[in-house]
N, C-alpha and C positions, 0 to 999 in steps of 0.2 A: 376441343378444351384446351387445346394447347393453347389457342387462342388468348385465351383468356388472361388478364393480366394476375400477379399472383395474389392480388390486396384483393380482388373480387373472387376469386376462387375460396381466399380465406374468411371473405365474409358467406358467401353459398356455405361453406363448410362449416362452420359455425350455425347457421342458420338450420342446416339440415342438422346438426348434432342436436342443436336446441330442443327440434321437435323429435327426435329421439326419445329425447330421457322423459320431454312433458308426456308422450306416448306410453312411455313406458311403465311412468306414476299413476297416471289413469288408469292405466290397464289394472294395476296393485290393485289401485281403491276400485274398480270396479268386478274385479275378483273377490274383494272383501268382503262386498255387498252384497252380492248371488253367495258368499256360503253361509252370512247374515239370515236374506231371505230365506235360502233355503234350509237352514236352521227353525226360523220362524215358522216355517208352512208344516213342515214335521211337527214342530208342538199342537199347531194346530192340528192337525191330524188326529193324532192321538187324543186331543181336548174333545173332539169332535166325535170319536171311536167311545171315549169312553161314554160321553154321555148317550152316546147310542145305546150302548151296554146297560143302561138301566132301564127297567123293566116301566112302560103307561100303562101299569095297570091301574084301579081307581082313583090311588092314595098319589097325591102331587108330591111332586122332591123337590125340595127348595133349593136353589141354586143363586149363586150371590158372581156379581160380579166386581171387580177391580177396579175404584174411582176414588183415584188421587193413593191417600194412606187409606182410605175406608171400605166399606162393601156394602153393594146395594145387590137387594133380593130384586131377581128377575125371574119371570116367567120362561119355563122351559123352550115355548115358542120362541121368542125373541131373544135368547143365549144361541138358538141353532141357527137363529138368522143370521144373527151379529157374527156370529165364526165363520159361518158361509162367504157372507159377505168381504171380511178380512180373507179368507183364504182365496176366493176372487181375486183381491186388489194383489196379493201377495204373488199370484200366477199372473197377473200383468204383466207388474213389476219385474218379475223373473221373466219374463221374453223381454221387457224394453232394456234388461241390463244384458239380457246375450246380444240383444241385438248392437245397442254400444260397444257388447266387448268384443265380438269379430271386428266391428268397421276400428277400433284403437289396434285390434291386433292386424288387420289389413295397412292400417297408417305406419304402425310399427318396421313391418317387413319392411316396407316400401322406402321408409327414412334409411335402413340399413344395408336394403339394394343400393339405393344410392350411394350412399358412402361407400360401400364395395367397388362400386364404379369408378368412385371418384380416386379409390385408393390405387385401382388398378390402371387408371388411365396414366396415373403418378409416375405409376413404375415404368410403364411403357414406354412412359415419357423421358423419363430419366436415363431408361438403359441405353 
């Protein structure tokens, strides 16, 4: 690295710093999305549990689904199916966000390691 001109070294350093900053921001966004999806999943699980606790005796309980600012009556089977589908989608999203999170953590760690190497080499060169 001591053979590189200072201007080239500065550009490389700036590019690595930019990558580290972008990775850090994307990682924070990813963690916030994971947190939100986990809250959504928990709400769905509670809703599914509450619906399951309602007895299925001969009398049908009316259930309503929010549609914009209004509510629409929905049969129990459709409500349960929709909730299970939403739970499946959230679990898939969480899996994808977990993979994205690992990639971003790896990218951030690599950028930080590169910065550390550059500063370590510049200190040994100056000494």
